[in-house]
C-alpha positions as CSV (number, residue, x, y, z in Angstrom):
1,M,-120.1,-23.1,-119.9
2,H,-121.8,-23.0,-123.1
3,K,-125.2,-24.4,-123.7
4,P,-124.5,-27.8,-125.4
5,V,-125.7,-26.6,-129.3
6,W,-128.0,-30.0,-129.0
7,Q,-130.5,-28.6,-127.1
8,A,-133.3,-27.8,-128.2
9,E,-134.6,-24.2,-127.6
10,G,-138.1,-24.3,-128.8
11,V,-139.8,-21.4,-130.2
12,T,-137.4,-19.9,-132.1
13,L,-136.2,-18.1,-135.4
14,A,-132.8,-19.4,-137.0
15,L,-131.0,-17.0,-139.0
16,L,-128.7,-18.4,-141.7
17,D,-125.3,-16.9,-142.5
18,S,-125.7,-19.0,-145.9
19,A,-122.8,-18.0,-147.6
20,S,-120.5,-18.6,-144.6
21,L,-122.2,-22.3,-144.1
22,Y,-121.6,-23.3,-147.9
23,F,-117.7,-21.9,-148.1
24,R,-117.2,-24.4,-144.9
25,S,-119.1,-27.5,-146.6
26,F,-116.8,-26.5,-149.2
27,Y,-114.0,-27.1,-147.3
28,A,-114.7,-29.6,-145.5
29,L,-115.5,-32.1,-147.5
30,P,-113.6,-33.4,-150.5
31,E,-114.4,-32.4,-154.3
32,S,-114.9,-36.5,-155.1
33,M,-118.4,-36.0,-154.2
34,T,-120.2,-35.6,-157.7
35,A,-123.0,-35.6,-160.1
36,P,-123.5,-38.0,-162.6
37,D,-121.8,-35.4,-164.9
38,G,-118.8,-35.1,-162.7
39,T,-119.8,-31.9,-161.1
40,P,-118.9,-31.4,-157.8
41,V,-121.7,-30.9,-155.0
42,N,-119.6,-31.4,-151.7
43,A,-120.9,-27.7,-150.4
44,V,-124.2,-28.4,-151.3
45,R,-124.5,-32.0,-149.5
46,G,-122.4,-30.2,-146.3
47,F,-124.7,-27.2,-146.1
48,A,-127.8,-29.7,-146.8
49,D,-126.4,-32.0,-143.9
50,T,-125.9,-28.7,-142.0
51,L,-129.4,-27.5,-142.6
52,A,-130.3,-31.3,-141.3
53,R,-128.6,-30.4,-137.9
54,I,-129.9,-27.3,-137.2
55,L,-132.8,-28.4,-137.6
56,T,-132.8,-31.4,-135.7
57,D,-130.7,-29.9,-133.0
58,R,-131.9,-26.7,-132.4
59,R,-135.7,-27.0,-133.6
60,P,-136.3,-24.1,-134.8
61,S,-140.0,-22.9,-135.7
62,R,-138.7,-20.7,-138.3
63,L,-135.8,-20.1,-140.6
64,V,-134.4,-17.9,-143.1
65,A,-130.9,-18.8,-145.1
66,C,-129.7,-15.2,-145.5
67,L,-127.7,-14.1,-148.5
68,D,-125.1,-11.8,-149.7
69,A,-127.0,-9.7,-152.8
70,D,-123.5,-7.5,-152.7
71,W,-120.8,-9.4,-151.1
72,R,-118.6,-5.7,-151.4
73,P,-121.6,-3.0,-150.3
74,Q,-120.0,-0.3,-152.2
75,F,-121.4,2.3,-149.2
76,R,-118.7,0.4,-146.8
77,V,-116.3,0.6,-150.0
78,D,-116.9,4.4,-150.4
79,L,-116.2,4.8,-146.7
80,L,-113.0,2.6,-146.1
81,P,-111.6,1.6,-150.1
82,S,-109.8,-1.3,-148.3
83,Y,-112.8,-3.3,-147.0
84,K,-112.0,-6.7,-148.2
85,A,-110.3,-5.3,-151.3
86,H,-107.7,-8.4,-151.1
87,R,-110.7,-10.8,-152.1
88,V,-111.3,-9.0,-155.2
89,A,-111.0,-10.8,-158.4
90,D,-112.3,-8.4,-160.7
91,E,-112.2,-4.9,-159.7
92,A,-114.7,-4.0,-163.0
93,A,-117.0,-6.4,-162.1
94,N,-116.6,-6.3,-158.2
95,A,-116.3,-9.9,-158.0
96,E,-115.3,-11.9,-155.2
97,E,-112.5,-14.4,-155.7
98,V,-114.8,-17.6,-154.8
99,P,-113.0,-21.6,-155.7
100,D,-114.3,-22.3,-159.7
101,T,-115.9,-25.6,-158.4
102,L,-117.9,-23.7,-155.7
103,T,-119.5,-21.3,-158.0
104,P,-121.5,-23.8,-159.6
105,Q,-122.8,-25.6,-156.5
106,V,-124.0,-22.1,-155.1
107,P,-127.5,-21.8,-157.4
108,I,-127.8,-25.9,-156.7
109,I,-127.8,-24.9,-153.1
110,L,-130.6,-22.4,-153.5
111,D,-132.7,-24.5,-155.9
112,L,-132.7,-27.1,-152.9
113,L,-134.1,-24.3,-150.8
114,A,-136.9,-23.4,-152.9
115,A,-137.8,-27.0,-153.1
116,V,-137.9,-27.7,-149.5
117,G,-139.7,-25.1,-148.8
118,L,-137.5,-23.1,-146.4
119,A,-137.5,-19.1,-146.9
120,T,-134.6,-17.4,-148.2
121,A,-133.6,-13.2,-147.6
122,E,-131.7,-10.7,-149.4
123,A,-131.3,-6.9,-149.6
124,P,-129.8,-4.8,-153.0
125,G,-126.4,-3.5,-152.6
126,Y,-126.0,-5.4,-148.7
127,E,-124.2,-8.1,-147.0
128,A,-125.7,-10.9,-145.6
129,D,-124.8,-9.9,-142.5
130,D,-127.1,-6.9,-143.1
131,V,-129.8,-9.2,-143.9
132,I,-129.5,-10.6,-140.7
133,G,-129.1,-7.5,-138.6
134,A,-132.7,-6.2,-140.0
135,L,-134.2,-9.3,-139.7
136,T,-133.0,-10.0,-135.8
137,A,-133.8,-6.1,-135.0
138,R,-137.0,-6.6,-136.4
139,E,-137.9,-9.6,-134.2
140,K,-140.0,-8.6,-131.4
141,S,-141.7,-11.8,-130.7
142,D,-139.4,-14.8,-130.8
143,P,-136.2,-15.1,-129.4
144,V,-133.3,-15.5,-132.5
145,E,-130.8,-17.7,-133.2
146,V,-127.8,-16.6,-135.6
147,I,-125.8,-19.3,-137.4
148,T,-122.7,-18.4,-139.1
149,G,-118.9,-18.7,-138.8
150,D,-118.0,-15.4,-138.4
151,R,-117.2,-13.5,-135.8
152,D,-118.5,-10.0,-137.0
153,L,-122.5,-11.1,-136.1
154,F,-121.5,-11.4,-132.4
155,Q,-122.7,-7.7,-132.0
156,L,-126.3,-8.8,-132.8
157,V,-126.6,-10.6,-129.2
158,R,-129.0,-9.1,-126.9
159,T,-131.4,-9.8,-124.4
160,T,-134.2,-7.5,-125.2
161,P,-137.0,-7.1,-126.7
162,T,-136.7,-11.0,-127.4
163,P,-133.2,-12.7,-126.8
164,A,-130.4,-12.9,-129.8
165,S,-127.8,-15.4,-129.8
166,V,-124.8,-16.5,-132.3
167,I,-124.3,-20.4,-132.3
168,Y,-120.9,-19.8,-133.3
169,V,-119.8,-22.9,-136.0
170,G,-116.1,-22.0,-137.1
171,K,-114.7,-25.3,-135.7
172,G,-117.6,-26.9,-137.1
173,W,-121.6,-28.2,-135.5
174,A,-120.4,-30.9,-133.9
175,K,-118.1,-27.9,-131.5
176,A,-120.5,-25.0,-132.3
177,E,-120.5,-22.7,-129.3
178,V,-123.8,-20.9,-128.6
179,L,-123.3,-16.9,-127.3
180,G,-125.3,-14.8,-125.9
181,P,-124.7,-11.2,-124.0
182,A,-122.8,-13.4,-120.8
183,E,-120.9,-14.9,-123.2
184,V,-119.1,-12.6,-125.4
185,A,-118.5,-10.2,-122.7
186,E,-117.2,-13.3,-120.7
187,R,-115.0,-13.8,-123.8
188,Y,-113.7,-10.4,-124.7
189,G,-114.2,-8.3,-121.7
190,V,-116.9,-5.7,-122.5
191,P,-120.0,-4.9,-120.2
192,V,-122.5,-7.4,-120.5
193,D,-124.6,-4.7,-120.7
194,G,-124.5,-3.7,-124.4
195,A,-122.1,-6.7,-124.8
196,G,-123.6,-6.7,-128.8
197,P,-122.5,-3.0,-129.8
198,A,-119.4,-2.9,-127.1
199,Y,-118.3,-6.1,-129.4
200,A,-118.6,-4.2,-132.7
201,A,-117.2,-1.1,-131.5
202,M,-113.8,-3.1,-130.3
203,A,-113.5,-4.8,-133.4
204,A,-113.6,-1.4,-135.2
205,L,-110.6,0.1,-132.5
206,R,-108.7,-3.6,-133.0
207,G,-109.1,-3.7,-136.7
208,D,-109.3,-7.6,-138.9
209,P,-107.4,-7.8,-141.6
210,S,-109.7,-10.5,-143.0
211,D,-112.1,-7.8,-143.6
212,G,-109.4,-4.8,-144.8
213,L,-110.0,-3.5,-141.4
214,P,-106.8,-2.1,-140.4
215,G,-107.8,-0.4,-137.1
216,V,-105.6,1.7,-134.5
217,A,-102.0,0.5,-134.9
218,G,-100.5,-0.3,-131.6
219,I,-104.2,-1.0,-130.2
220,G,-104.9,-5.0,-129.8
221,E,-108.5,-6.5,-128.5
222,K,-107.4,-6.1,-124.9
223,T,-107.0,-2.3,-124.8
224,A,-110.2,-2.2,-127.6
225,A,-111.9,-3.8,-124.8
226,K,-110.7,-1.9,-121.9
227,L,-111.8,1.5,-124.1
228,I,-115.0,0.7,-125.0
229,T,-115.8,-0.4,-121.9
230,Q,-114.7,3.0,-119.6
231,F,-115.6,4.9,-123.3
232,G,-118.7,3.3,-124.1
233,S,-118.1,3.4,-128.3
234,V,-116.3,4.8,-130.7
235,Q,-117.0,7.9,-131.2
236,E,-117.1,8.9,-127.4
237,L,-113.2,7.8,-127.0
238,L,-112.4,9.7,-130.8
239,A,-114.2,13.1,-128.7
240,A,-112.3,12.1,-125.2
241,A,-109.1,11.6,-127.5
242,K,-109.5,14.8,-129.5
243,S,-110.4,17.2,-125.9
244,G,-107.5,15.8,-124.1
245,N,-108.8,13.8,-121.8
246,K,-106.6,13.2,-118.9
247,D,-108.5,9.8,-118.2
248,L,-106.4,8.7,-122.0
249,P,-102.6,8.3,-121.3
250,L,-100.7,11.0,-124.0
251,K,-99.7,8.1,-126.1
252,M,-102.9,6.8,-126.6
253,R,-104.5,10.0,-127.3
254,L,-101.6,10.2,-130.1
255,K,-102.7,7.2,-131.4
256,L,-106.7,7.7,-131.7
257,T,-106.5,11.0,-132.9
258,A,-103.4,10.0,-135.6
259,A,-106.0,7.6,-136.9
260,E,-109.3,9.9,-137.0
261,D,-110.2,9.5,-140.3
262,Y,-110.6,5.4,-140.2
263,L,-112.4,5.9,-136.5
264,T,-114.8,8.5,-138.3
265,V,-116.3,5.6,-140.7
266,A,-115.0,2.7,-139.1
267,P,-118.2,1.8,-137.1
268,T,-120.8,2.6,-140.2
269,V,-117.9,0.0,-142.2
270,V,-118.1,-2.5,-139.0
271,E,-121.6,-2.3,-137.5
272,V,-124.4,-4.3,-139.3
273,A,-127.1,-2.4,-141.5
274,V,-130.2,-2.9,-139.6
275,N,-132.3,-0.7,-141.3
276,S,-131.1,-2.4,-144.8
277,P,-134.3,-3.4,-147.5
278,V,-134.7,-7.0,-146.7
279,T,-137.2,-9.1,-149.0
280,L,-138.0,-12.7,-148.0
281,S,-138.7,-15.5,-150.8
282,G,-141.9,-16.3,-148.6
283,S,-142.7,-17.4,-145.1
284,D,-140.2,-17.8,-142.7
285,A,-141.9,-20.8,-141.2
286,V,-140.6,-24.4,-141.0
287,P,-142.8,-25.8,-143.6
288,P,-144.9,-29.0,-142.2
289,A,-143.2,-31.0,-145.1
290,V,-141.5,-30.6,-148.2
291,R,-143.2,-28.1,-150.5
292,D,-141.8,-29.8,-153.6
293,P,-141.3,-33.3,-153.6
294,E,-141.1,-33.8,-157.5
295,R,-138.6,-31.0,-157.7
296,L,-136.6,-32.2,-154.7
297,E,-136.6,-35.7,-156.3
298,E,-135.2,-34.3,-159.4
299,L,-132.6,-32.0,-158.0
300,T,-131.2,-35.4,-155.7
301,N,-131.5,-37.4,-158.9
302,R,-129.6,-35.0,-161.0
303,W,-126.8,-33.9,-158.6
304,N,-126.7,-37.2,-156.2
305,L,-127.7,-35.6,-153.5
306,G,-129.1,-38.9,-152.4
307,G,-128.5,-39.3,-147.9
308,S,-128.3,-35.4,-147.8
309,V,-131.8,-35.1,-148.9
310,K,-133.2,-37.7,-146.9
311,R,-131.3,-36.6,-143.6
312,L,-132.6,-33.0,-144.7
313,V,-136.0,-34.4,-145.1
314,A,-136.5,-37.1,-142.0
315,A,-135.1,-33.9,-139.7
316,L,-137.9,-31.4,-141.7
317,D,-140.2,-34.3,-140.2
318,A,-139.1,-34.5,-136.5
319,V,-139.7,-30.4,-136.3
320,R,-143.3,-30.9,-137.3
């Protein structure tokens, strides 16, 4: 049974997959939520309310909103040109297809975070997933909670040197799930020991059309999990197939060797880049009070954020 999402965990580092959260807010709330000038602010208000729930329910002592400096990094595209190719709106500018009414809301969200005093982080040429992966890998003192609607980050669950879990909000905060190694292992049939890396390997084999990952033809999730449990990694599995390992049926060996080009690059594409050069905007400590009350009031009035900002400030006060 999953731990209830409202259970306070004490001293933790919360890492937010910001784009995942504001995209979900945008689609969950009506665009009739507007500023006085008519600008939709549904994503801003939804993001602020989600942030308030995180602070209230999880009570982290540290928090970082992680950002996409590059939503489709060149190093991944060079390895696998199909990576997120179906989402490209402008090939020359490498621009993502984003709703016209969401794009202007992102700077408002960043202004809001700065006024409140909550840290952001990014890495030039990398995705938010990589930023989250790097900050998780660096963390040696506090438990980590990754808050996302993206299953890709299940690869970060661990037990040491500090626990790292994922709060998965794919069905909204009210139905959020807390998954650690045991939960990922149970759900996907991978080993508990090394459940995070095993999930990434399984995902590479299975593929993911939403990210332009073809996977290996004829290998679904259950088969992929069994193969990774047996052989440990994509690299070892491919080596076994190429060597004619009799533990693999001939048809399976043929499927794997036919996909050799893909399997050679897939782990690098799928795995988060834990060595990405992350820069934080400031301290990741949750502040004892709003950093810039005047700026926050200005943003609240300009963008009609009233109730959402009140809930966020109340949540910040409750964490102290």
